[in-house]
C-alpha positions in Angstrom: 8.7 -159.4 -48.2 11.8 -158.5 -46.5 12.3 -155.7 -48.9 9.3 -155.2 -48.9 8.7 -154.8 -45.7 5.7 -156.4 -45.3 4.6 -157.0 -41.5 0.7 -158.4 -41.2 0.0 -161.1 -39.7 -1.1 -162.6 -43.4 3.1 -162.4 -43.9 3.5 -164.4 -40.1 2.1 -167.1 -41.8 3.9 -167.2 -45.1 7.3 -167.3 -43.3 5.6 -169.9 -41.1 5.1 -171.9 -43.9 8.6 -171.3 -45.0 10.5 -172.4 -41.8 8.2 -175.0 -41.6 9.2 -176.1 -45.5 13.3 -175.5 -45.0 12.9 -177.8 -40.9 11.3 -180.3 -42.9 13.7 -180.5 -45.8 17.2 -180.4 -44.2 15.2 -183.6 -41.9 14.6 -185.4 -45.2 17.3 -184.9 -47.5 20.3 -184.0 -45.3 21.7 -187.8 -47.4 21.3 -185.9 -50.7 24.3 -185.3 -51.8 22.9 -182.0 -54.0 21.3 -180.9 -50.3 23.1 -177.8 -48.7 23.0 -178.2 -44.7 24.7 -174.4 -45.0 21.9 -172.8 -47.1 19.0 -174.3 -45.7 20.2 -173.2 -42.2 21.1 -170.5 -43.2 17.3 -169.7 -45.0 15.8 -171.5 -41.7 16.9 -168.9 -39.5 16.6 -165.9 -41.5 12.9 -167.3 -41.5 13.4 -167.4 -37.4 14.6 -164.1 -36.7 11.8 -162.9 -38.4 9.1 -164.9 -36.9 10.2 -163.5 -33.3 9.7 -160.2 -34.2 6.6 -160.7 -36.0 4.8 -163.4 -33.2 6.2 -160.0 -30.7 4.3 -157.1 -32.7 1.1 -158.9 -33.0 0.6 -160.4 -29.5 -0.7 -157.6 -27.8 -3.0 -157.0 -30.3 -4.5 -160.3 -31.3 -5.2 -161.0 -27.5 -7.1 -157.2 -27.3 -8.8 -157.1 -30.8 -9.1 -160.4 -31.9 -12.3 -162.8 -31.1 -11.1 -165.6 -28.5 -10.8 -169.3 -31.2 -8.4 -167.0 -33.2 -6.2 -165.5 -29.8 -5.7 -169.2 -28.8 -4.6 -169.9 -32.2 -2.3 -167.4 -32.2 -0.8 -168.4 -28.7 -0.8 -171.8 -30.2 1.5 -171.2 -33.2 3.5 -169.0 -30.7 4.2 -171.6 -28.7 4.7 -174.3 -31.6 7.2 -172.1 -32.9 9.0 -171.6 -30.3 9.6 -174.8 -28.9 10.4 -175.5 -32.8 13.1 -173.1 -32.4 14.5 -173.9 -29.4 14.8 -177.7 -30.1 16.7 -176.0 -34.0 19.0 -174.5 -32.0 20.0 -176.7 -28.8 24.2 -175.8 -29.0 23.2 -171.5 -28.7 22.5 -170.8 -25.0 20.6 -167.5 -26.7 17.8 -169.7 -27.7 17.5 -170.7 -24.2 17.4 -167.0 -23.1 14.8 -166.1 -25.7 12.3 -168.7 -24.1 12.8 -167.5 -20.8 11.6 -163.4 -22.3 8.8 -164.9 -23.8 4.9 -164.0 -22.4 4.1 -166.4 -19.1 0.9 -167.5 -21.8 2.9 -169.0 -24.3 6.3 -170.0 -22.2 4.2 -172.4 -20.0 2.7 -174.1 -22.4 3.1 -177.9 -22.2 5.2 -177.5 -26.0 7.2 -175.0 -25.0 7.9 -176.3 -21.5 9.1 -180.0 -23.1 11.0 -178.7 -25.6 12.8 -176.4 -22.6 13.3 -180.0 -20.9 15.2 -181.2 -23.9 17.0 -178.2 -24.0 18.3 -178.9 -20.4 19.1 -182.4 -21.0 21.2 -181.1 -23.9 23.3 -178.7 -22.0 24.2 -181.0 -19.2 24.6 -183.9 -21.8 22.7 -186.2 -20.3 22.5 -188.9 -23.0 19.5 -190.8 -21.6 16.9 -187.8 -21.0 17.9 -186.4 -23.9 16.6 -189.2 -26.4 13.3 -190.3 -23.9 12.5 -186.9 -24.3 13.0 -185.9 -27.9 10.9 -189.3 -28.0 8.0 -187.6 -27.4 8.3 -184.6 -29.1 5.4 -183.6 -32.1 6.7 -183.9 -35.6 7.8 -180.7 -36.5 9.9 -180.9 -32.8 11.2 -184.0 -33.8 12.3 -183.3 -37.2 13.8 -180.1 -35.8 15.8 -182.3 -33.5 17.4 -184.3 -36.1 19.8 -182.5 -37.0 21.6 -183.2 -33.4 21.6 -187.0 -33.4 25.0 -187.6 -34.8 26.4 -185.3 -32.6 24.4 -186.5 -29.6 25.0 -190.3 -30.3 28.9 -189.5 -31.4 29.0 -187.6 -27.6 27.0 -190.7 -25.9 29.0 -193.2 -27.1 32.6 -191.3 -26.4 31.5 -190.6 -22.5 30.4 -194.5 -22.0 33.5 -195.6 -23.3 34.9 -193.3 -20.8 33.4 -194.6 -18.2 32.9 -198.0 -19.0 36.3 -198.7 -19.9 37.1 -202.2 -19.6 38.0 -205.2 -21.7 36.2 -207.5 -19.7 33.2 -204.6 -19.8 29.8 -205.9 -21.8 27.3 -203.8 -23.3 24.2 -205.0 -25.0 24.2 -203.4 -28.4 20.4 -203.9 -28.5 20.3 -202.3 -25.3 22.7 -199.7 -26.7 20.2 -199.2 -29.8 17.5 -198.2 -27.2 19.5 -196.0 -25.2 20.0 -194.2 -28.4 17.0 -194.1 -30.0 18.1 -195.9 -33.0 15.9 -197.9 -34.9 17.8 -201.3 -35.1 20.4 -203.2 -33.5 22.2 -203.4 -36.9 22.0 -199.5 -36.6 23.7 -199.5 -33.3 26.6 -202.0 -34.2 27.5 -200.2 -37.3 27.5 -197.2 -35.1 30.0 -198.7 -33.2 32.3 -199.4 -35.9 31.8 -196.1 -37.2 33.4 -195.5 -34.2 36.1 -198.0 -33.7 34.0 -199.8 -31.3 34.4 -204.0 -31.4 31.2 -206.0 -30.5 31.4 -209.6 -29.6 28.2 -211.6 -29.8 25.6 -208.7 -29.2 27.5 -207.2 -26.7 29.8 -204.0 -27.5 33.1 -203.8 -25.8 33.5 -199.8 -24.6 37.2 -199.6 -24.4 38.3 -195.4 -24.1 41.1 -196.0 -26.5 39.2 -197.3 -29.2 37.1 -194.9 -29.8 37.2 -192.4 -33.0 35.6 -189.1 -33.5 35.3 -189.6 -37.1 36.8 -191.9 -39.7 38.8 -190.0 -42.4 37.4 -192.2 -45.0 33.9 -192.0 -44.0 32.1 -188.7 -44.5 29.2 -189.1 -42.9 27.9 -191.4 -39.7 25.5 -194.6 -40.7 23.2 -193.2 -37.7 21.6 -191.0 -39.7 18.6 -192.9 -41.1 15.1 -191.1 -40.5 14.7 -193.0 -36.8 11.4 -191.4 -34.4 9.7 -190.0 -37.2 8.2 -192.6 -39.6 5.3 -190.5 -40.6 4.2 -188.1 -43.9 5.4 -185.1 -44.5 2.3 -183.6 -45.8 1.3 -183.4 -42.2 3.5 -180.8 -41.7 3.5 -179.2 -44.7 -0.3 -178.3 -44.4 -0.2 -176.9 -41.2 -0.1 -173.0 -41.0 
């Protein structure tokens, strides 16, 4: 469609489906040895760039000429895409600028406002609030957020090791799993071990000197489980 320069509303729907497919693929296949994260992310970003142009191009026409129900659906779809684009690009300040440039009817939709709060929590390194808000995200946005979990958890543990550093300090692993939105205390303990943090009697011993960014003998963090998103893929790919 890029070569043919198709810019109709129907092409918007096709590109939107492709974008959803790449977002879900990155979440679902991130642990597969045959999966190319770089390629999939590049294709998702290419779809996103095209969608940004298409939504802006058709907005005024849809608001002026389309039936009310169709115009309202267009606004909801644009808001969901804008929110997903922001969540997918939490590390890019340009994604935040894009949200601020949206029409008020899009910018103030609930899903966009929620994604904006997630974006701010991430920018401020507020890992507690970040993982609390992430658990409120709808399915598609939760998939988009998944790519940031490993980095956010690593940074959170590093901050905690610095803040609570003491041989006599104990932080319950069960509480740690809740703070970092992990599926179980076992996953939390495995994540601690991966970063060099000792555990004793169900508690993590947070020491600044013990923390390791990434052990050289392991390629992936053990926290890349499918937490927060125990749902069926078909519900995502059926959206238009």
